[in-house]
C-alpha positions as CSV (number, residue, x, y, z in Angstrom):
1,X,216.0,70.9,-64.1
2,X,219.2,72.4,-65.4
3,X,221.5,69.9,-67.1
4,X,218.9,67.1,-67.1
5,X,216.1,69.1,-68.8
6,X,216.9,67.7,-72.3
7,X,218.6,64.6,-71.1
8,X,216.3,62.1,-72.6
9,X,216.3,64.0,-75.9
10,X,220.0,63.5,-76.2
11,X,221.5,66.2,-74.1
12,X,225.0,65.3,-74.6
13,X,227.0,65.4,-71.4
14,X,223.9,64.2,-69.7
15,X,223.7,61.3,-72.0
16,X,227.4,60.6,-71.5
17,X,226.8,60.0,-67.8
18,X,223.3,58.7,-67.5
19,X,222.4,56.7,-70.6
20,X,218.6,56.3,-70.9
21,X,217.2,52.8,-70.6
22,X,215.5,50.9,-73.3
23,X,212.0,52.0,-72.2
24,X,210.7,55.3,-71.1
25,X,209.8,56.0,-67.5
26,X,206.4,54.5,-66.7
27,X,206.0,55.8,-63.2
28,X,205.3,54.0,-60.0
29,X,202.1,53.3,-58.1
30,X,203.5,54.8,-54.9
31,X,205.1,57.9,-56.4
32,X,202.8,60.8,-57.0
33,X,203.9,63.2,-59.8
34,X,203.5,66.0,-57.2
35,X,205.8,64.4,-54.7
36,X,209.0,66.2,-53.7
37,X,211.4,63.9,-55.4
38,X,209.2,62.5,-58.2
39,X,210.8,64.2,-61.1
40,X,214.3,62.9,-60.2
41,X,212.9,59.5,-59.4
42,X,211.5,59.3,-62.9
43,X,214.8,60.6,-64.4
44,X,216.7,57.9,-62.5
45,X,214.2,55.3,-63.7
46,X,214.5,56.3,-67.3
47,X,218.3,56.2,-67.0
48,X,218.1,52.6,-65.6
49,X,220.2,53.7,-62.7
50,X,217.5,53.4,-60.0
51,X,214.6,51.1,-60.9
52,X,211.6,49.9,-58.9
53,X,210.3,46.6,-57.7
54,X,208.3,43.9,-59.6
55,X,205.1,45.0,-57.9
56,X,205.3,48.4,-59.7
57,X,206.4,50.4,-56.6
58,X,209.6,52.5,-56.1
59,X,209.3,52.5,-52.2
60,X,210.6,56.1,-52.0
61,X,210.7,56.3,-48.3
62,X,212.6,53.0,-47.8
63,X,216.1,53.6,-46.5
64,X,218.8,52.9,-49.1
65,X,221.3,50.1,-48.3
66,X,225.0,50.2,-49.2
67,X,224.3,47.4,-51.6
68,X,221.7,49.4,-53.5
69,X,224.1,52.3,-53.6
70,X,226.8,50.1,-55.0
71,X,224.4,48.9,-57.8
72,X,223.2,52.4,-58.7
73,X,226.7,53.8,-59.0
74,X,227.9,50.7,-60.7
75,X,225.2,51.2,-63.3
76,X,226.2,54.8,-63.7
77,X,229.8,53.7,-64.3
78,X,228.7,51.2,-66.9
79,X,226.6,53.8,-68.7
80,X,229.6,56.1,-68.8
81,X,231.9,53.5,-70.3
82,X,229.4,52.0,-72.7
83,X,230.0,48.6,-71.2
84,X,227.5,46.0,-69.8
85,X,227.7,43.6,-67.0
86,X,228.7,41.0,-69.5
87,X,231.3,43.0,-71.5
88,X,233.0,44.7,-68.6
89,X,236.6,43.6,-68.0
90,X,236.8,42.3,-64.4
91,X,240.2,40.9,-64.7
92,X,242.7,41.9,-62.0
93,X,240.1,43.5,-59.7
94,X,240.3,42.2,-56.2
95,X,236.9,41.1,-54.8
96,X,235.7,42.3,-51.4
97,X,235.9,39.5,-48.8
98,X,232.2,39.9,-47.9
99,X,231.0,39.9,-51.6
100,X,233.0,37.0,-53.1
101,X,232.5,35.5,-56.5
102,X,230.1,32.9,-55.1
103,X,227.9,35.5,-53.4
104,X,224.2,34.7,-53.9
105,X,223.6,38.1,-55.5
106,X,225.8,37.8,-58.6
107,X,224.9,41.3,-59.8
108,X,226.1,42.8,-56.5
109,X,229.4,40.9,-56.9
110,X,229.9,42.4,-60.4
111,X,228.9,45.9,-59.4
112,X,231.2,45.7,-56.4
113,X,234.1,45.1,-58.7
114,X,233.0,47.9,-61.0
115,X,232.8,50.5,-58.2
116,X,236.1,49.3,-56.7
117,X,237.8,49.6,-60.1
118,X,236.3,53.1,-60.6
119,X,237.6,54.2,-57.1
120,X,234.1,54.9,-55.8
121,X,234.2,52.3,-53.0
122,X,237.5,51.1,-51.5
123,X,236.3,48.9,-48.6
124,X,237.2,49.0,-45.0
125,X,240.5,47.8,-43.5
126,X,239.1,44.2,-43.5
127,X,238.4,44.4,-47.2
128,X,234.7,44.5,-46.6
129,X,232.3,46.7,-48.5
130,X,229.4,46.0,-46.1
131,X,226.5,45.9,-48.5
132,X,223.7,45.1,-46.0
133,X,223.6,48.1,-43.7
134,X,221.8,51.3,-44.6
135,X,224.1,54.0,-46.0
136,X,224.4,57.2,-43.9
137,X,224.3,60.7,-45.4
138,X,227.9,61.3,-44.6
139,X,228.9,58.0,-46.3
140,X,226.8,58.9,-49.3
141,X,228.6,62.3,-49.6
142,X,231.9,60.5,-50.0
143,X,230.8,58.1,-52.7
144,X,229.0,60.8,-54.6
145,X,232.0,63.1,-54.6
146,X,234.1,60.2,-55.9
147,X,231.6,59.0,-58.5
148,X,231.1,62.4,-60.1
149,X,234.6,63.8,-59.6
150,X,233.2,66.8,-57.6
151,X,235.8,69.3,-56.4
152,X,236.0,72.2,-54.0
153,X,234.8,75.4,-55.6
154,X,236.8,78.3,-54.2
155,X,234.3,81.0,-54.9
156,X,231.5,79.3,-53.1
157,X,231.1,79.0,-49.4
158,X,229.5,75.9,-47.9
159,X,227.2,76.6,-45.0
160,X,226.6,73.4,-43.0
161,X,225.6,74.2,-39.5
162,X,226.0,70.6,-38.2
163,X,229.2,69.7,-40.0
164,X,230.8,69.0,-36.6
165,X,228.4,66.0,-36.2
166,X,230.0,64.3,-39.1
167,X,233.1,62.1,-38.8
168,X,236.2,64.1,-39.6
169,X,236.9,61.8,-42.6
170,X,233.6,62.8,-44.2
171,X,233.5,66.5,-43.5
172,X,235.2,67.7,-46.6
173,X,233.0,65.6,-48.8
174,X,229.9,67.1,-47.3
175,X,231.2,70.6,-47.8
176,X,232.0,69.8,-51.4
177,X,228.4,68.6,-51.9
178,X,227.2,71.9,-50.4
179,X,229.5,74.0,-52.6
180,X,228.3,72.1,-55.7
181,X,224.7,72.6,-54.6
182,X,224.1,68.8,-54.5
183,X,222.8,69.4,-51.1
184,X,220.8,72.6,-50.6
185,X,220.2,72.4,-46.8
186,X,222.3,74.0,-44.1
187,X,221.5,71.1,-41.7
188,X,222.9,68.0,-43.4
189,X,222.1,65.4,-40.7
190,X,225.2,63.4,-41.5
191,X,224.4,60.4,-39.3
192,X,220.9,59.9,-40.7
193,X,220.2,57.4,-43.4
194,X,219.2,58.2,-47.0
195,X,215.9,57.3,-48.5
196,X,215.6,56.0,-52.0
197,X,213.8,59.1,-53.1
198,X,216.4,61.4,-51.6
199,X,219.2,59.4,-53.3
200,X,217.5,59.9,-56.7
201,X,217.6,63.6,-56.2
202,X,221.2,63.5,-55.0
203,X,222.2,61.6,-58.1
204,X,220.5,64.0,-60.5
205,X,221.9,67.1,-58.8
206,X,225.4,65.7,-58.7
207,X,225.2,65.1,-62.4
208,X,223.8,68.5,-63.1
209,X,226.4,70.3,-61.1
210,X,229.2,68.4,-62.6
211,X,228.2,69.5,-66.0
212,X,227.4,73.1,-64.9
213,X,230.5,73.8,-62.8
214,X,233.2,72.0,-64.7
215,X,234.1,73.3,-68.1
216,X,235.4,71.2,-71.0
217,X,239.2,71.0,-71.1
218,X,239.5,69.0,-74.3
219,X,237.8,66.8,-76.8
220,X,239.5,63.8,-78.4
221,X,239.6,64.3,-82.1
222,X,239.0,61.4,-84.5
223,X,241.5,60.1,-87.1
224,X,241.2,60.7,-90.8
225,X,238.6,58.4,-92.4
226,X,239.5,56.7,-95.7
227,X,236.8,55.4,-97.9
228,X,236.5,53.6,-101.3
229,X,234.3,55.3,-103.9
230,X,230.7,54.6,-103.0
231,X,231.5,53.3,-99.5
232,X,229.3,54.6,-96.7
233,X,231.2,56.6,-94.0
234,X,231.0,55.6,-90.4
235,X,232.4,58.4,-88.3
236,X,232.6,57.8,-84.6
237,X,229.2,58.3,-82.9
238,X,230.9,59.2,-79.6
239,X,234.1,60.9,-78.5
240,X,235.8,61.3,-75.1
241,X,235.4,64.8,-73.5
242,X,237.7,65.7,-70.6
243,X,236.3,68.1,-68.1
244,X,238.6,70.4,-66.1
245,X,237.9,68.3,-63.0
246,X,239.6,65.4,-64.7
247,X,236.4,63.5,-65.4
248,X,236.3,61.9,-68.9
249,X,232.9,61.2,-70.4
250,X,232.0,59.6,-73.6
251,X,229.8,62.1,-75.5
252,X,227.7,61.7,-78.6
253,X,228.7,63.6,-81.8
254,X,226.3,64.6,-84.6
255,X,228.0,64.8,-88.0
256,X,226.9,66.9,-91.0
257,X,227.5,64.7,-94.0
258,X,225.6,66.8,-96.5
259,X,228.7,68.0,-98.4
260,X,230.3,64.6,-98.5
261,X,230.3,63.1,-102.0
262,X,231.3,59.5,-101.7
263,X,231.0,58.9,-105.4
264,X,233.8,61.4,-106.2
265,X,237.5,60.9,-105.4
266,X,238.8,63.7,-103.1
267,X,239.3,64.9,-99.6
268,X,236.3,66.3,-97.7
269,X,236.3,68.1,-94.3
270,X,233.3,67.0,-92.3
271,X,232.1,68.9,-89.2
272,X,230.4,67.5,-86.2
273,X,228.7,69.0,-83.2
274,X,229.8,67.6,-79.9
275,X,226.3,67.3,-78.5
276,X,225.1,70.6,-76.9
277,X,228.5,71.5,-75.6
278,X,229.1,74.2,-78.2
279,X,232.1,72.4,-79.5
280,X,232.5,71.8,-83.2
281,X,235.1,69.4,-84.5
282,X,236.3,68.5,-88.0
283,X,237.5,65.2,-89.5
284,X,238.9,64.7,-92.9
285,X,237.3,62.1,-95.1
286,X,239.4,60.8,-98.0
287,X,237.5,59.1,-100.8
288,X,239.9,56.9,-102.9
289,X,239.5,55.1,-106.1
290,X,240.0,51.4,-105.2
291,X,241.5,50.8,-108.7
292,X,244.1,53.4,-108.0
293,X,242.8,55.8,-110.6
294,X,242.2,59.4,-109.5
295,X,240.9,62.4,-111.3
């Protein structure tokens, strides 16, 4: 399970994209642990990106609707940003005409604004997002490429034998999924619909490949921290990491405060590990005498 293997144990870039939910995965009555997509279903459940039904089922073979896709990718975007449905800034985002503010599914309305703002769903020429129909595999390819910032990988050759069956508009997106190993078949079946179980696996693979294929370009460095003697430091728990594909993810940082003496005036360099990315950063902590007296 490549990038997701340590995800729930705070694998950093994983955590930056799929933040685990408040409760651990409990499983579903209709998903056997031996089933083809079970591992990825449980990962998506623990992330809170794809959840089951009140009766304890996941309904893995049920075809995914566009509305369910909107919600899953909207949750992904919230997890990346650290926002919630309540705290997200919806101002200035144009609603889709078929999911207006008075739509009976208020969550769908909010998630539709989030995915529009993130550039994942743009709507059709009539400004419709069409949440009711099932999503096709070619449509799914487009939104996954957009949601995860996947790019063409020049040194990989996509082999999709039925690419000609896809609409021209979707063909490049399908090839990008193949190059990034998000789809591992050579017969993509672009017009077929996507099951909930299949989509869970597509989500996990897309995340894994984004982390594996795209190196870190830069890490935002924190500002100097100034404390009064005896004050407890609060260095940032997360920093923005920019990947070479342009994706910016908020990533946890683990600080080593063992050499920081907050009872003694002075300047202390404090190092932090940017998750499991291999990056180490440093921030200066200045401890000041609040009375203006220094040693």
